[in-house]
N, C-alpha and C positions, 0 to 999 in steps of 0.2 A: 708678517702681513704688512702691507703698505700703510704707512702713516700719512693721513690726509692733512696734517697740521700745516704743512707748507702750502698745499693747495688752498686751504681755507684762508690762510694769511694773504696769499696772492689775490684771492677773490675779494677779500675785504679791502685790499688796496685798490682794486679796480672800482669798487663801489665808492670808496672814499675819494678817489681822484675824480670820479664822475660828479659827485656832489660838490667837490671843491671847485671844479670848473664851472658848473652851473651857477653856484653861489657867487663866484667871482664876476661873471657877466651880468648877473642880476644886480649885484652891487654897482657895477659900472653903469648900468642903465639908470639906477636910482641916483647916482652921483651926478651924472651929466644931464639927465632928462627930468627926473622928478624933483630933485632938490636944487636945480640950477634955473636961474631966470633967463639965461642966454637962449637965443633962438636956435632951433635945431634945423638941420639941412634936409632931413627926410622924415616924414610923419609915419613912424612905425609904432603901432600900439604895443603895450606891454605884453599882452597875451600872444600876439603874433611873434614878437621877439623871443619869448620864452619857448614857444613851440619850435621855432627854427633851431634854437640852441639845443633843445632836447634831441632833435634829429641829427645835429652835426657833432655833438659831443662824443658819441660812440666812435666816430672816425678819428677824433683826437685821441681817444683811449687806445685805438689801434696804433697810432703813431708812437705812443708811449711803449706799447708792447714791442714794436719793432726796435726801439732803442734799448730794450732789455730791462725796462723798469719793473717787470714782474717776474724776473728770473731770480732764483734762490741766491746766486752769488752776489747780488747787488744789495741785499738786505743790510749787511753790516758795513758797507763801504759808503760812508756818509758823504764824503766829498765827491765821489764818483756819482752817487745818486743825485746830489745837488746839481752837479753840472749837467747831467742828463735831463733833469727836470727843467732846467733853464732852457736847454736846447729844444726839448720837447714842447715846452710852452710856446717858444718862438715859432717853431715849425708849424705847430697846430694853429697858431694865430695866422700865419701866412696862408694856411689851407682855408681858413674861414674867410679871410680877405679875398682870396681867389674865387671862392664860391660867391661872395658878395659881388665881385666884379662881373661874373658871367650870368648872375641871376637876374631875372626880369624884375623881381621885387627886391628892394633893398633890405639888408639885414641890420645894418647899423644906422641909428637915427642921427648920429653926429660923429665927426672924425675922432673926437677924444674918447669915444666909447671903447674901441678896440685897445687903445693905449691903457686906459684904466683897467680894462679887463685883463690884459696881459700882466700888469703889475700885481693886481689882486690875485690872479690865478697862481702866480708863482709863490706868493706869500701863503695863500691858503693851502697849496699843495705841500709846501715845506711843513706847515703846522700839522696837517693831516698825517704826513709820513712820520713825523716825530711822535705824534700821539699814538699812532699804530705801533711804533717800535716800543714805546713805553708800556702799552697794554700787553704786548707780546711778552716782554720781559717779566711783567707782573704775573702773567699767567704761568710762566715757567716756575715762578716761586711757589705756585700751588700745584706743581706737577701736571699742568695742562699743556699739551702740545709738545711734550718731551719725546724725542726719538730714541729708541733703544738700539744700541749698537753692539755687535759681537765682533771682536778684533781677533784676527788670526795671524800668528807669526811670532818668531822669537827675536826680531830685530830691535834695534834701538828706537826705530820709528814707532813701534808698538808702545813702548814706554812713554815716548813723547806724546803720543795720541791720548793715552790714559791721563797724563798730567794736564793736557790742554782741555780735555772734555770732562774732567772730574767734577767741576762745579756746574751742574746741570742748570742752575738758576741763571747762569750767564751764557752758557754755551748752547743750551737747548737740546743737549744730548746726554744720554746715560749709558755708560759702559756696563753691560750686564754680564760680560764674561770675556775671558781671554783664552784662546787655544794656544798652548805652549808645548813645544816638544821636550821641554826640560830646562830651559834657561830661567824661566820665572817660576818660583815656588809660590804656594798660596800665601805664605807670610810676606811675600814681596809687595802685595797690593792690599792685604787685609780685607777690605770691604768688597772686593771684586773676585768672583769665582774664577779660578784657573782650571781649565780642562786640559787633559793630556792629548786628546784628539777630537776631530770634528764629530765623530759618531757619538761620543760621550756628551758633547755639548748639545747636539741636536736632540738626544734623548731626554736630557735634563731640562732643556728650555722649550717651552711651548712656542710653536711657530707664530702664535698670536702676539707673543712678547717681542719677537725679533723684527725690528723695522729695517735694519740695515746690517750688512756684513762688510768689514774692511779687512782685506788680506794684504799683509805687508811683505810676504815672501812667497815665491813659488816653490813647491816641493819638487824633488827630483822624480818622484813618482807621479806621472801624469794622471793616473786614475784618482789620486787623492785630490788633485786640483779640480778635475771634472766633477767629483762628488760634491764639492763645495759649490761650484757654479751651478750645477744642476739643481741642488737643493734650493738655492736662492731663486732660480727661475721658476721652479715648480710651485713654490710658495709665495711668489710675487714679492720677494724681498729685494730691496735695492742692493747692488753689489758694486764695490769699489776695490780697485787694486792699486796699491802704491808700490812702484818698482823699488828694488833694493838700491839701485844706482839712480837716485832721484835727479842727479845732474844731467842724465841722458835725456830727460823729458822736460827740460826747462829752457828758457831762452827762446830763440827763434827756430821753429821746426818747419821744415818743408818736406812734403811727401811727393815723390816724383818717380818716374820710371827711368831706371838706369839702362842706357843703351836701348831704350824704347821697349823693353820687355820685362826687366826685373824691378819690382817695386822696392824703393829704398827710402830711408828717412835720413835727411840731412839735418844735423844739429849744429847751430851756431852758438858760440858762447853767449851772445847777447843779440837781441833784436835791434840794437842800435847800430845798424849798418845801412849802407846805401843812402837813400833819401832821408832816412832818420837822422843820420849824422849831419847832413847838409842843413836840414830844418833846425836842428839843435844849435848848430854854430850860428846861423843867421839870427836865431832868437837870442843867443848870448850877446851878439853885437848890438841888436836892437834895444836890449835892456841896458847893457853896460855903458855904452857911449853916453846916453842921456844921464845915467846915474853918476858917472864921473864928473860931468859938467855941473850937475845940480849939487853934488856933494863936495866939490872942490873947496868952497869956503870953509865948510866944516872940517875937512881934512887939514886945511891950513891952520885952523884954530887948535886942533888936536896936536899938531906938530909943534906949535909954539908952547903949548902947555907941557908937553913932554920935555922940551928943552929947559923950561923954567922949574918944573916940579917933579920930573921923572928921574932925577939923579943924573950922574955922569953917563955919557954914552950916546950912541947915534939914535936918531929919531926912528928910523926904520930898522927892523930886525929881519935879516934874510936867513932862511934855513933851507937846506937841501931836502927835498921831498920827492916822492915818486908819483908818476902819473901814467897814462896809457902806454902799454908796451914796455913797462919797466924803465921809462925814461926819467932821468933826474932833472929837476928844475929848481930854481931859487924862488921860494914862496916869500912874498912880502907881507909884513905885518907891522903895525905900530908896536914899538918896544914897550912891553908891559912888565918886564923883569929887570932886576938889577943887572947891569951890564956884565958883571963877572960870571953870571949864570946863564947868559943868553948868547953864547958863542957856539951853538951847535951841539951842546951837551944833551945827553939823554937825562931824564929825571933822576935816574939812579946815580949818574955821574955827578950831577949838580948837588944832590943831597949828600953824597959822599964827600964832596969838596967842602961843604959847610959843616961837616962833622955830624950830620944827622941822617945816617943811612937808613934808620928805621922808618923814616917818613916815606921812603920810596914804596914800601909795602902798603902803607896806608893810602898813598896816592893811587896805586894801581887797584887796590881793593875797592876804592870809592869811585871807580869810573874815571880815572885820570883827573882827579880833582881833590883839592884840600881846601876847606873853608878859610883857613888862614895860612896860605902857602907863603913861607918866608922868602921865597925867591921873587915874589911879585911886589911891586911898589903900590902905595895907596891909590895913585892915579891909575895904575895898571889894573887894579881890581875893578875900578869903575869901567874902564874900557872893555874889560872881558865880560863883565856882567851885562853890559849893553851891546856887546859884540862889535863895538866900534873899532876894536883893534884889527878886525878882519877887513876893513875898508880898502887898504892898499892892494888886496888880492883882486880887486876889480881890474887892476892893470895886468895881473896874471891872466885873467880871463880875456882881456883885450889882446894879449900876445898869443893866446891859444894854448897856454900851458895847462889851464884847467877850464872847467865849465861852471856855469852858475849852479847846476845841480849834478851831483855825482858822489861816488864814494869818498870818504874822508881822505885827504892827502896826508899820508904818513911819512915819517922819516924812514930811510932804508933799514935802520937797525930794528925798528918795530915791525915793519911789514915783512921783512925777509925771513923772519922766524915763523910766519904764518903759513900753514901747509897749502892753503888754497889761494895764495896771493895772485896766481896766474888768472883766476876768474875775476878778481877785483880789478886787476890791471889791464883788462880787455877794453875798458873805456877810460875816458879822461876823469881824473879826480874832480871834486866839486867844492865850491865855496860853502854850500850847504848840502845836506843829503838826508836820506831816510833815517840814518842812525842819529843824526843831530836833532831831529824833531821827534824822536821816539824815546827820549829819556837818556841822552848821552851820559849824563852825570850819575845815573842810577842803574846802569846796566854794564855788564862786564865787557872786556875787550873782545872776547870771542862772540858775544851776542851782537856787538856792534858790527863786527865783521860779517856775521850771518845776514844782518840787515843790508850791508853793502852788497853782498852777493845776490840777495833777493832783488835789489834794485837793478843790478847788472843783467840778471837773467830775465827780468820781467818789465824792462823799461817800456814806457809809453810817453808820448809828449804830454798827455793829460796827467800822468804821474808827476812829471816835473812841475806842472802848474800847481798841483795839490801840495807838493813839498814846499814850494815857494810861499804859498798862502799860509801853510802851517809854520814856516819859519818866521813870518811876520807875527803870527799869533804868539809864538814862543818868545820872541824878542820883547814884544809889548807886555806879555804876561810875566816876563822875568823868570820863567821856569823851564 
């Protein structure tokens, strides 16, 4: 049976946004007209002003709806939601200003009212959205609004889904059963019932308890697949299918007619093609050139400090790394290691050279990080902790070797052993990336590469902006 929790949450967001917008422009009126001694340009009474905004605000809410601010997939994407709220607030303000321009009667009593209103609206909307998210999570802890999910399939994705949805207080989902053909035994999941087929599950579970079905594999028997889909449709249960080859349905997908008659799906490795690449390159140049000019005094000071306190060796460290289309390039960094261990060695080779090969395992297990790495100088630890050692890579960006945002640029010895390196190397490597802002020191090599692949297959320009903002937060927060 369909769960209305998502609809109720969206409805509450609509009401909350409506109240936030009205409150913002009431506040703007009070700040500029009621509490200010300055003369106003148009005599608009408070009651008339309020009536007009009560009439216009629904159109503003419609703009929010068109921007996807009430769709389910936006709820957990805070940065995306923040950006759309800002754009929606600005577009809504332009709409009200346009109405004011063509209206016989003025809407705003003074020019500062719409400016105050815009600023207050954005602040109030962000507060309302975060409050709604907090209340929603709080209700999850009381088992209110939880969606019950039945998972069908013997694939690894089934197991990943169970792990990601297991904590219903944060996910908002509860796995009430798994239909397995034999791969998963009951002991495998303990608290989740494992059924041998769909009929057994449908008999045991009340249709009132099933809110959604997620199928992770298609059976060779078409009747079995139809049975599941028909059951979901007859009982108004949401149905989702996750293909076994998930890479087929990610990246940039185009549906077209081949030879004007046969429908085909064209799958690109990444949506970062055509105009996307041009825009990304122009953005790199627009940010990098001013950054190099502004940061050149700082880079000069760091170079002098390395010469004085960084031990013997060159100021810059150059290492061969990989970027788009498997192309090798020399990545520039300020030297943070002792020179005898910074000549292109892998960590395993360096630790072996110093007679401490056991540190290599600790280094890899800890996300390519050791708290007291003996290869690194005291000055180097400071440079790494603040990410200042990465500044020379701005020149790599200027040359076109890498981009501001992209997958981590790895040495050939590390990346060549990764099975899906072709997906990562379909775009330029980056100075920062999704893996770096998602816990690089606390997640494994494979997990970081999965994040790199996710970035490649789901790139958007807005994602780049979000990652850059998160990079600033990570650097300033030191985590």
